[in-house]
N, C-alpha and C positions, 0 to 999 in steps of 0.2 A: 557590447553585449554578445553573448554566445548562447546558442540554443542547442540542446542535445535531446535526442530521443533516448530516454532512460529505459533500460531493461527492467521489466516488472516481474514480480513474483508470479502473477497470473495475467495473461493477456485478455481473458474474457471470463465472465461468470454467468452461470445459468440459474443458480439458486439465490434467492433474496437479492435480486438485482438492484433494489433501491438502497441497499446497505452494502457498500463495498469500500474497503480501506485499501488504498493504493500503497503497495510496498515495493520499494527499490532497495536492493541490497547494496551497501557501500563496500564493494570489493575492489580488486585491482583493475577490473575492467571499467568500473564506474568513473565518470569524469570527476566525481567528488572523492574518489579513493585516495587521492594524493594528500588529503587533509586528515589530520588526527581528529578525534572526537572533540577535543578541546578547541582546536582551530575552527571547526565547523560552527560551534556555538558562538564563537567570537566574530565570525565573518559578518560584515554588514552587507548581507546579501538577501535576496528574496527569490523564491522558486515559484514559477507559474506552471500550473498544470492544466492542460486542455484535454477534456474528455469528450469523446464522440460516442453516442449511443443511438440505438434504434428504438423508437417508441412504436410498439406494435399496435396500440389503440388507434393512433393516427397515421400509421405507416409512413413515418418520416424520420430523417436523421435529426438529432438534437445535439447541441454542444453546450458544455458547461466549463467555465474557467474558474480556477481557484488560485489563490496565492498564499504563500506561507513564508514568514521570516525564518531564517536558519535557526534562530533561537528557539523556534517551536518544534524543531525536528526531534524525534525520539531515536537515539542511537544506542546500539548494543542491546536492543530489545527485540523480542519475538512474541508472537501471539501464542497463548495457551491453546492447545488442541481443543476444539469445540465439538468434535464428533467422535463417535465410537461405533462399534458394530455389536449387534446382539447375537444370540446363539444361532439364529437363522441366517446371519450374514447381512441383515438389513442395517442401513446406516442410520444412526440416531444422532440428532443435532441438539446440543445443549445451548439454547439461545442466550442463557445468562453468561456464557463464556465468550461470546463473539467479540467483545471489546476488551478482554482481559489480556494484559501483557506480563511477561516475565523477562528477567535478564537473559540475554543470549549467552549460551555457553558454547565455546569452540569445540 
């Protein structure tokens, strides 16, 4: 077994902390970068993710663990932008787009 600390798209989140999708880009620095998309899907492997977070209501650290088969990974996908700015420069969030994906273009 090998364990790696994966570089994430975001290290922390302040808005909607109960809904957060963990994103790790499969690039040349990633320990998974040596595999093609097809090879990733065919690997008989499982990824374990341990999240640590702070519960402000009880002022304590909490941990959550998830596991995913590599066949469940979404590759060459990116999230559709879910925010925009109005005329005054305020950020507007479209909650309907938070889980929408599109093919990643290089």
